N, C-alpha and C positions, 0 to 999 in steps of 0.2 A: 334492118326491115321487116317487119311483120308478115309472119303467112297467112294465107288465104282460110278462109273461112272452112273451105271443103279440105283443105291440107290440116286444119286444123283438127276438125274432124276424124279425119284418118290416124293424125299423131293421137290422140285420147284414146281412140277405140285400139290403137295398135296397143297402148298402156296398159287398158284394163287385159289384153289379151298378155300380156307378157307377166303382168302380178299371177294372172289365174294359172299361165304355165309354170310360173316358179312356184305355186303352193302345192302343183299337182307334181312337180316334179322328184321329190325326196318317195312317192309313192312305188313304183318298180324297185325300190333301192332297200326297200324298208325288210325283204329279206336279208341280204347282202349286210345291212344292217346288224339283225336279228343274229346272225350266223356269227358275226364275227365279234359281238360284244355279249353276246348270250341273255338276251331280255326277252320277256313274256307278250303275250298277246295282247295284255292289258298297257304294256308300255308302248307298244304302237298305236292303240287306240288314244292314249294319254299325250302321246307326240302330235298325232292330227287332231285332238280335241283341242289343246292349248292354244294350236293357232288360232283355233276359230274364237275362243275365251279373249285372245287377244286383239283379235279385229273386231270383234264385238265392243272391249272397252274403249279402243279408239273410234268407233263411231258413236259411241254414246259421248264420248269428250269431245271429239273433233268433225262430227256429222254436220252440223249446221256452219260450221267456222268459216267458209269459203262465201257463206249469204254475207259474212261481214268484211271480210279482208280481202277477197277476191277468189277466184279458183285457180289461176296459175301458182300463188304463191304456194299454197296447200300442196299440189298437185305436185310439184317441184321436189318440195320436201318429202312428200310419199316415194317418190321415186328414188330418192338419195339413201334413204332408209332401206329399200329393196336392195341397192350396192352392197350397203353392208350385211345383210342377212345373206347376201350369195356367198361374201367371204367367210360370213362365220360355217356356214354350211360344208363348203370347199375346205373348210381345216379344221371339221369336227372330229376329235378321236376320242368320242363316247355318248354315252346318252344323253349327258347332262349339256353338253354343247348343243345335241341335237335341238334339246327343248329351249334352250337360249335363242337358238337360229329361227325355230318355229316362234316365238314370243317376239321380236325383231321383224321377222316377217309379217306377222298379224299385226302387228302396231303402224307398219307402214302403208298395209295393203289397206286397213281400216282408216287412217287417219286419208286415204284421197280417193278409196273406191267411191264413195258416193259422190264427192268433188268433182270427178271424173264423169260419172254418168249424168251429174246434173249440167254440168259443160256442154254435154253432146245433147242435151234436150234445148238448152242454151242456144246452141250453134244449127240445129234442125231439127225439131222437136218431134217430127213425124218418123224421121230415121234413127232419132236418138233415142224412140220408144222401143224400135226394133232391136238395136243395136245394145240397149241395156239388156235383153234378156239373151240375145243371139252370143254377144261377145263373150260373156263369163264361160257356156260352154266351150266355145271355141279355144279359149285358152287353156282350161281343163285339158281339152284334149290334146292338144298341142304339146301342153307339157310333158302328159304322161307317155305321149308315143316317143317326142323327141329325149326323153330320158330313159325309156324302157331300149329303144335303138343304141344310143350310145354306153349305155350298161353292156349291153349284148355282144355290142362289135366293136367298141374300140377300148383304148388303153384308158386309166386313171378311171375308172366308172363313178368313185364317189367324189370327184372332182370338177370334169371336165364340163358336163351338164351345167352346174352352176358358175363357171367361170365363163360360158357362153352369153348366160341370163344375163352376167352382171356386166358384161361388155353393152349388150343391146340395152341394158337400163342406164347406162351411164351416155350413153348417146342419145336415149329418150331425154334425159335429165336435161343435158344441154339444148337441145331443140324445144323444149317445152320455154325455154328465154325468148323466142321469136313469136309466141303464139299470143295473139290480141285477147288482152281481158274482157270477159263475155259479162260481168255483173261490178256495178260501182258499191265501191267500199261506202260501209256505214257503221253507225255506231254499235256498240253493244256486245263485241269481240268477245272479254271476256267474260260477260256472262253468258254465251253462248256454251262455253266450255265445261258449264255445271251439265253433269251426267242427265242428262231429261228424254224421255219419251214422248213426243209430240205431233199428235195427227190432230189436223184441224175437223172439229164435230161434224162436218158434210163428208169425210173420208172414212168415218170408223164405221159406220155400217158395209161398206164395200171392202174394206180393208179385213175386219171379220170374215167374212164371203170367202176370201182368198186365201186366207190363212191354210186351210187343209190344204192345197195344191199345191204351195209354197213349203208346206213342211214335208209331205210326201215326197216331192222333187226333189228337195235338197239331203232328204234324209236318206233316200236312195243311193245318191251321188257320195253322201261320207262313207256309208258303207260301202261301197264300190273303191274308193279312195283309200280306206284304212285296211279292210279284210280282204277285198277284192283278191291281192296278189297270193294270199295264203290259202284262200280258199281256190283259186288256180292250183298252186303246187300241189295242196294236199288232196283234193279229193280227184281232179282229173290226172295226176301224177305227172304233170308239166313244171319242169325247173327252170326254164328258159325265163330269164327276167322280161323280156321285150313282151312276153304273154302275159304277163302280169298289168303290164300298161297297155296292153292293144284293149283288154277287158274295159277299164276305164274309158279309152280312148273310144270306143265302141258306143259309149253311152253317151259319152258329151257331145263328140262329132254329130251321130244321130239327133242328138238334141238340137245341136245348133243348126244344124239343115232343114230342120222341122220348122223353126223360126221364122227362118226366111222364106219356105214355102208356104206357110201357113199365114203370111203375116198380112194377108188382104181377107182373112176369115173374120167374121164378129167375135168379140170376145168370149160371149157364152161358147157358142162353137169352138171356140180354142180351147177351154177349161172342159169342155165335154170329150173332146179330144184326147187330151192328156189323161183325163181319169181313167178313159177305158184302154188307152194303150197302156198306162201304167199297170191294169190289174190285168191284162192280157199280159203282158210282157212279164212280170213279174213272177206269176203263176207259171208260164212256160219255164222261165228262169232255175224255178224253183223245180221243178219237172227235170230238168236236164241234171242238175244237180244231183239228184234222185237215180239218174240213169247213166252217170257218171259220163255224160255227153260233150266234148268240149266246144263242137261244132254246133250244134243245140242251144248252148250256154250261150254262146255270140252272136247267134241268131235271136235269142229270147233276148239279147242286151240292149241289141239294135231296138227293138220293137219297145222295150223297156224306155230306151232312149229318146225314142218319139212322144213317150209320157211323158220323160222329165224335160223336154222342151218345151211342148206345148202346155205344160202346166206351170210351168215357170213364168212362161208369156203370158200367157190368159192371167194368171194373177198378178204381174207385173203391171200389164197395159189397164186391168180394168181401175187402177188404182192411178196410175202415173198420168193418165189420159187427161184425168179433171182436177188433177193438184195445180195449183195456181205457180207461178215463177216463183214468189217468192220463198213458196213452202218448197220448192222440188227437193234442194239437197236434203233437209229436214226428212220428209216423206221416204226418201230412197234411200237414206238412212235409218229409216225403220226396217222398211222392207228387206234392206241387208242384215238386219238384227233380227230377223225372226229366218233369214235364210242358213245364217250362220249357228243358230242357236239348231236347228232341225241339222244340221250336217256336222256339230259338233259333239251334241250332246248324246244323242242316240248310238253313234259311233263308240264313244267312251262305254256308254251303258253295253255295247255289244262284245267289244273287249272284256268287260266282267264275267258277261254269260259265257263267252267262249271257256276262260278259265275256271270259271266257279259253279257253271250251268250244265248246258246240254252240249259241249264242245262247239266246234267250228259250224259243222252241219247242222247240228238243231240248233244254233243261234242265227243262222241264215234264214231257215224255216220259219222261226219266229218274226225275227226283223221283217221279212217278206210279208207275213200276213198284217204287221201293223200298218207298213207301207199299201195294202192293199185296200184295209179298212180306211186308211185316209184318202184313198181315190176316191172310195165309193163315197164318203161323206163330200168330197169337193163335185161330185158330179150331182149328188142332191142338192147342193148348196146352188149349183146353176141354175135351179127350176127354179129358185122362189121368184115370186111376182115382181113383174119389173118395176113396179108403180112402188116396192118395199125400198127402193133404193135409187139414187141419182142414175138418171140415166147417160150411157156412156156410149159415144159413137165410135164405131169401129176406126182403127187408125188405116189409111191405105199410105201406103210407101211410095216414094216418087221413085 
């Protein structure tokens, strides 16, 4: 018997949470892997960045597939691929295995993330818009904290977290079978597999104005997810893996909470809140690094997390609320492409700068300055005259 729409919505949201939890689970383990296998900071950011590349490749190929063959089929394949990725992580014995695991993980997330987001919109447009912005942060926070706690306090640190996630993914894959399909199949599935970026003309200006907010938010998340644990260890002299995960948790959790609390704000107000909070939070975090104050750094990270959540939500909402149903999965894929490019590319460049430039602290200052500049651009874009772009009504959550 098919499960209800409400239960289906909760299930799809939980799948996105575990997708992102799985993607952030290796973060507290990077120092452990580095110590065991002796690779550099560049390798850490490559491990992080190659995941983003795999997500992008899958989004470009499979991003619109569910519009043609149905959401459920694409979603179950993506979840099963995640089980495979967790098995590879749990049995990894070197840098090569980690890279393979990240590629497989990225392909699974990329093939199903836009589908899951589109399905939430199909089931409940208003709540789906909020969930598409809030759930990724919740998943990232959950994975970082869970992994950090397991690594710090339980045995088999490089195995247990992946085993737990594999079991959850397997249960979700079975449950997806009982979900109702939300779109009818239609011709063009093979043609949709040709890599493409497709944005309806009426959305292009709105998307362009949303880019600085999306890039600023996810570039910051990329830094915390790749080099954050090393920064905590080196600058603050803290060698506890759980604290490496707590920094990413603080950023992502405060971002997710902000999205929920600010869901009734108008889109422009949300973008402005995000821009200001990013500028204040990142500036304060850099000052905390200079002062070597861990408490101040975590407090500043919470403020930056408010900016992360509001910027991401504002940028997503400005586009998704005016996307027609037949374009939702494709448009959501484009938004995810922007987010993952912003998360992966700057992180890899940051790793190169750490090794061949100004070191970890100097790179943190440079990276933060770029995020602040992008946030300022986002703030300026929010003041573009209303008649220069389509009118977007604020979304009210049920």
